[in-house]
C-alpha positions in Angstrom: 1.8 -0.5 35.6 4.5 -3.1 35.2 3.8 -3.3 31.4 6.6 -4.3 29.1 6.2 -3.4 25.4 8.4 -5.1 22.8 9.3 -3.7 19.4 10.3 -6.4 17.0 12.9 -5.7 14.3 11.7 -6.0 10.8 13.5 -8.6 8.7 11.1 -9.6 6.0 13.5 -8.3 3.4 16.6 -6.0 3.2 14.4 -3.0 2.4 12.2 -3.1 5.4 13.7 -0.5 7.7 10.5 1.0 9.2 9.4 0.9 12.8 6.0 1.0 14.4 7.2 3.4 17.1 9.9 6.0 16.6 12.2 7.0 19.5 10.4 10.2 20.2 7.1 8.4 20.8 8.9 5.6 22.8 10.1 8.4 25.1 6.5 9.7 25.5 5.3 6.3 26.5 8.1 5.7 29.0 7.7 9.2 30.6 3.9 9.3 30.7 2.7 5.7 31.2 5.3 4.0 33.4 6.1 1.3 30.9 9.3 -0.5 30.1 10.1 -0.7 26.4 12.5 -3.2 24.9 13.7 -3.1 21.2 15.3 -5.9 19.2 18.6 -4.8 17.8 18.8 -4.1 14.0 21.5 -3.1 11.6 19.1 -1.9 8.9 16.4 0.0 10.9 16.0 3.7 9.8 16.4 4.6 13.5 19.6 3.2 14.9 19.6 1.3 18.2 21.4 4.2 19.9 18.4 6.5 19.4 16.2 4.1 21.3 18.8 3.7 24.1 19.0 7.5 24.4 15.3 7.8 25.2 15.3 5.1 27.8 14.5 1.9 25.9 16.4 -1.3 26.3 18.0 -3.2 23.4 17.5 -7.0 23.7 17.5 -9.9 21.3 15.0 -11.8 23.5 11.8 -9.7 24.0 9.7 -12.7 25.0 8.9 -11.2 28.4 6.9 -8.4 26.7 3.1 -8.5 27.2 2.7 -6.5 24.0 4.8 -6.8 20.9 4.5 -4.2 18.1 5.8 -4.8 14.6 5.1 -3.7 11.1 5.1 -6.7 8.8 4.4 -10.4 9.4 6.1 -12.3 12.1 7.8 -15.7 11.7 5.9 -18.5 13.3 8.8 -19.5 15.7 8.8 -16.0 17.3 5.5 -16.2 19.1 5.2 -16.8 22.8 2.0 -18.2 24.5 -0.7 -15.8 25.7 1.0 -12.6 24.4 -0.6 -9.8 22.4 0.8 -9.0 19.0 0.0 -5.9 17.0 1.1 -5.8 13.3 -0.1 -6.0 9.7 -0.9 -9.7 9.6 -2.2 -9.9 6.0 -4.6 -12.6 6.9 -8.1 -11.1 6.4 -8.4 -12.3 2.8 -7.4 -15.8 3.9 -3.9 -15.3 2.4 -2.5 -18.8 2.2 1.0 -17.8 2.8 0.1 -16.5 6.3 -2.4 -19.2 7.4 0.4 -21.2 9.2 1.3 -18.1 11.2 -2.3 -17.6 12.2 -2.7 -21.2 13.1 0.4 -21.0 15.3 -0.9 -18.0 17.1 -4.2 -19.8 17.8 -2.4 -22.8 19.2 -0.4 -20.6 21.6 -3.4 -18.7 22.8 -2.2 -15.4 21.4 -4.1 -12.2 20.8 -3.7 -10.6 17.3 -4.6 -7.0 16.6 -4.3 -6.0 13.0 -3.6 -2.3 12.2 -5.5 -2.7 8.9 -8.7 -3.4 10.7 -8.7 -0.6 13.2 -11.6 1.3 11.8 -13.9 4.2 12.6 -17.7 3.9 12.7 -17.8 4.3 8.9 -15.3 1.6 8.3 -12.4 3.9 7.4 -8.9 2.8 8.3 -7.4 4.8 11.2 -3.8 3.5 11.1 -2.1 3.1 7.7 0.9 3.9 5.6 -1.3 4.5 2.5 -0.2 8.0 1.7 3.5 7.0 1.7 2.8 4.0 -0.6 1.2 6.5 -2.9 4.1 9.0 -2.7 6.8 6.3 -3.4 4.7 4.5 -6.0 4.2 7.7 -8.0 7.9 8.5 -7.9 8.9 4.9 -9.0 6.3 5.0 -11.8 7.4 8.4 -13.1 11.0 7.2 -13.0 10.1 4.1 -15.0 8.1 6.2 -17.5 11.1 8.4 -18.1 13.4 5.5 -18.6 10.9 3.7 -20.9 10.6 6.8 -23.1 14.4 7.2 -23.1 14.8 3.6 -24.2 12.3 4.3 -27.0 14.6 7.1 -28.2 12.2 9.9 -26.9 14.0 12.7 -25.1 11.9 13.6 -22.1 12.2 15.5 -18.7 10.9 12.5 -16.7 14.2 10.7 -17.3 15.7 12.9 -14.6 13.4 11.6 -11.9 14.8 9.2 -9.4 13.3 6.2 -7.7 11.6 6.9 -4.4 14.3 5.5 -2.1 17.0 7.6 -3.8 15.5 10.8 -2.3 16.5 11.8 1.2 13.0 13.2 2.0 9.6 13.9 0.5 10.5 17.6 0.5 13.6 16.9 -1.7 11.5 14.7 -4.1 8.8 17.3 -4.5 11.3 20.1 -5.1 12.9 18.0 -7.8 9.6 17.1 -9.5 8.7 20.8 -9.5 11.9 21.6 -11.5 10.8 18.9 -14.0 7.4 20.7 -14.1 9.1 24.0 -15.1 10.8 22.2 -18.0 7.5 20.9 -19.2 6.0 24.4 -19.1 8.9 25.9 -20.9 9.9 23.2 -23.4 6.9 21.0 -23.6 6.8 17.2 -23.9 7.7 15.4 -27.2 4.6 15.6 -29.3 4.9 11.9 -30.3 3.6 11.0 -26.8 1.3 14.0 -26.2 -1.1 14.5 -24.6 0.2 12.6 -21.5 -2.7 11.4 -19.4 -2.3 10.0 -15.9 -5.3 8.1 -14.6 -5.9 7.1 -11.0 -8.1 4.2 -10.1 -9.3 5.2 -6.6 -9.5 8.3 -4.5 -8.4 7.3 -1.0 -5.2 8.0 0.9 -3.1 5.9 -1.5 -4.4 7.8 -4.5 -4.1 11.1 -2.7 -0.4 10.4 -1.9 0.3 9.5 -5.5 -1.5 12.7 -6.7 0.5 14.7 -4.3 3.6 13.9 -6.3 2.0 14.3 -9.7 0.6 17.6 -8.7 4.1 19.0 -8.5 4.0 19.0 -12.3 1.7 21.3 -14.3 -1.6 19.6 -14.1 -5.0 19.9 -15.8 -7.7 17.7 -14.4 -10.2 16.0 -16.7 -13.5 14.3 -15.9 -13.4 10.6 -17.0 -15.9 11.1 -19.9 -13.8 14.0 -21.2 -11.0 11.6 -21.9 -13.2 10.1 -24.7 -13.3 13.5 -26.5 -10.6 15.2 -28.5 -10.8 18.5 -26.6 -7.4 18.3 -24.9 -4.1 18.3 -26.7 -1.5 20.4 -24.8 2.0 19.1 -24.5 2.8 21.5 -21.7 0.7 19.9 -19.0 -0.1 16.5 -17.6 -3.7 15.6 -17.8 -5.0 13.9 -14.6 -8.2 11.9 -14.3 -9.5 10.3 -11.1 -11.8 7.3 -11.5 -14.5 6.5 -8.9 -16.4 3.2 -8.8 -19.3 4.7 -10.7 -16.8 5.4 -13.6 -15.4 1.9 -13.6 -18.3 -0.5 -13.2 -21.9 -0.8 -14.3 -24.8 -2.9 -13.2 -25.5 -6.1 -15.2 -29.2 -5.5 -14.7 -31.3 -2.5 -15.6 -30.7 -1.0 -12.2 -28.5 2.1 -11.9 -25.2 2.0 -10.2 -25.4 2.0 -6.4 -22.2 2.2 -4.4 -23.4 0.2 -1.4 -25.0 -2.4 -3.5 -21.7 -2.7 -5.5 -19.8 -3.3 -2.3 -22.2 -5.9 -1.0 -23.2 -7.5 -4.3 -20.3 -7.1 -6.7 -21.3 -10.1 -8.8 -24.2 -7.9 -10.1 -21.7 -5.5 -11.7 -19.1 -5.6 -14.5 -16.2 -3.5 -15.5 -16.7 -0.7 -18.1 -13.2 0.5 -17.6 -12.0 -0.8 -21.0 -13.3 2.2 -22.8 -10.9 4.5 -20.9 -7.7 2.5 -21.1 -6.6 3.5 -24.7 -6.6 7.2 -23.7 -4.4 6.7 -20.6 -0.6 7.0 -20.8 0.1 6.3 -17.1 -2.4 4.2 -15.0 -2.1 4.2 -11.2 -4.0 1.4 -9.4 -4.8 2.6 -5.9 -8.0 0.6 -5.1 -8.8 -2.0 -2.5 -9.6 -5.2 -4.4 -10.8 -8.7 -3.6 -11.5 -11.6 -6.0 -15.3 -10.9 -5.7 -14.8 -7.6 -7.6 -14.3 -7.2 -11.4 -10.9 -7.0 -12.9 -10.2 -3.7 -14.7 -7.1 -4.4 -16.8 -7.2 -8.0 -18.1 -4.6 -9.9 -20.0 -7.0 -10.6 -22.8 -7.8 -6.9 -23.2 -4.1 -6.1 -23.5 -3.6 -8.9 -26.0 -6.4 -7.5 -28.2 -5.5 -3.9 -28.1 -1.7 -3.5 -27.4 0.1 -2.4 -30.5 -2.8 -0.6 -32.0 -2.1 2.9 -33.2 -4.4 4.6 -30.9 -3.4 2.6 -27.8 -1.4 4.9 -25.5 -0.9 3.0 -22.3 2.8 3.0 -21.5 3.0 2.0 -17.8 0.9 0.8 -14.9 1.9 1.8 -11.4 0.1 -0.9 -9.5 0.4 0.4 -5.9 -2.3 -2.0 -4.7 -0.2 -4.9 -6.0 -2.7 -7.7 -5.8 -1.2 -10.5 -7.8 -3.4 -11.1 -10.9 -6.0 -8.9 -9.3 -7.6 -5.7 -10.5 -4.6 -5.4 -12.9 -4.3 -9.0 -14.1 -0.9 -8.5 -15.7 0.6 -7.8 -12.3 1.9 -11.3 -12.1 4.5 -10.9 -9.5 5.8 -8.2 -7.1 9.1 -6.3 -7.3 11.6 -4.6 -5.0 12.6 -0.9 -4.8 16.0 -1.3 -6.7 14.2 -3.2 -9.5 10.7 -1.8 -9.4 9.4 -2.7 -12.8 9.1 -5.3 -15.5 7.6 -5.4 -18.9 4.5 -7.6 -19.5 4.2 -9.0 -23.0 0.5 -9.8 -23.5 1.2 -11.9 -26.7 3.5 -14.4 -24.9 2.1 -13.9 -21.3 5.6 -13.4 -20.1 7.6 -10.8 -18.2 11.0 -9.3 -18.6 12.7 -7.4 -15.7 13.3 -3.7 -16.3 11.8 -1.2 -18.6 13.0 -2.6 -22.0 11.0 -4.9 -24.2 7.7 -5.2 -25.9 4.5 -4.7 -23.9 3.4 -2.6 -20.9 5.7 -1.6 -18.1 4.4 -2.7 -14.6 5.5 -1.1 -11.4 4.7 -3.6 -8.6 6.7 -2.9 -5.5 4.7 -4.4 -2.7 6.2 -2.5 0.3 6.5 1.0 -1.1 6.4 2.9 2.2 9.8 1.3 3.1 11.3 3.6 0.4 10.5 6.6 2.7 11.2 4.9 6.1 11.9 7.9 8.3 8.9 10.0 7.4 6.5 7.1 7.0 7.5 5.6 10.4 7.2 9.0 12.1 3.7 9.5 10.7 2.6 5.9 11.5 4.0 6.1 15.0 2.3 9.4 15.8 -1.0 7.9 14.7 -0.5 4.6 16.6 0.2 6.5 19.8 -3.5 7.5 20.0 -4.4 3.9 20.6 -1.5 2.5 22.7 -2.7 3.7 26.1 -6.1 2.0 25.7 -4.5 -1.1 24.4 -2.1 -1.6 27.3 -4.7 -0.6 29.9 -7.3 -3.1 28.5 -8.4 -5.9 30.8 -7.2 -8.9 28.7 -7.9 -11.5 31.3 -11.7 -10.8 30.8 -13.9 -12.1 28.1 -13.6 -10.2 24.7 -16.9 -8.3 25.3 -15.6 -7.1 28.7 -12.0 -6.3 28.0 -12.6 -2.5 27.7 -10.9 -2.1 24.3 -12.2 0.9 22.3 -14.6 -0.1 19.6 -12.1 1.0 16.9 -9.5 -1.3 18.2 -11.9 -4.2 18.8 -12.6 -4.2 15.1 -9.0 -5.1 14.6 -8.9 -8.0 17.0 -8.7 -11.1 14.8 -7.7 -13.5 17.5 -8.5 -13.1 21.2 -6.6 -15.4 23.4 -6.2 -17.8 20.5 -9.8 -17.8 19.3 -11.1 -16.1 16.2 -13.4 -13.3 17.1 -16.9 -13.3 15.6 -16.1 -11.0 12.8 -13.3 -13.2 11.6 -14.7 -16.7 12.0 -14.9 -16.9 8.3 -11.2 -17.5 8.3 -11.9 -21.0 9.5 -12.5 -22.1 6.0 -8.9 -21.1 5.0 -7.1 -23.2 7.7 -7.8 -26.4 9.5 -8.6 -25.6 13.1 -10.7 -27.0 15.9 -11.9 -23.7 17.2 
């Protein structure tokens, strides 16, 4: 086949040690598809260079002769080579200003861009994602911060023993540790000054499911959203869990009833009704997809009006989605795994790093799966392998409609030989291009 696949090293930050393809899957490609694979050397990658060499890959700094380059995160604009195909999370589909120069450079060089985020099935569901692992790590970091926050407040609590996500060697170890915390809660209870503890999840997709997977290692009792507004739950030996769907969070501004498809297509006709639930939630996990066309669900103004009131119980927000000033408006900047939280003071509209200070604690790590690099990479790679043969066999010299890419992958093609595909022509308004 004479195909060369390149794997770019990740260098966006010191935490990014994931890979799009793990050595085991590299070996499968070499053995079964007669391809050559070259990997950029890295000192921080979760899988050392030697593991790639052992399965037959080459280690090279210059991988510019690769027809296909796979990466995880964004690629620097000076890395691109004319007429090549790049597959990575480009973070461009919302017109993100910080990546428009990268997109423009790829257009100028006639590159093809396939974005993992937009490889979708016929119902629009993502087929390649790290979502579960973002949820797993995000819940661990949030519970760690919750424990530390309570400890700082002088409240003895079992959560203080929980570690940050990257401190665990595996998901198995993390779950086993959380289960021991759960036994303490059953036996000794939680300090009644903070009971009942309610953890609310905005969203119910893979990110939310990953986060719930960790929380469910504790003794859990699930409540319907409307039940939160009652006084029928009071145990200090369980964690109450509530999962919010769109119908729980927004309402029509007209007399029409809520309609999910209409909300997606006409969000301006809806407003948030989430405020009524916030005072009853102790830990809020934001796991939703959000764009500026949708309502905000935790606003700065709301926190300013209600924080400090006797019946206001919100202690921490785990913003896994991490849209800056988005659905959770007080997520004003992102954080890193070793310093995952800050305190937002709604009265001064300022933040203070760490879990000490007046206000609400915000967990806003924007690349959570990198805290679990071995397992998240293995899962991602195994999923990606289902699509690679069709990608490398596609007839790229032909027109886009005739290139023989599967429909799922075609949905993820943002640029084809330097030109925006029809679905992504809206991006023209975000950058100055002559195409």
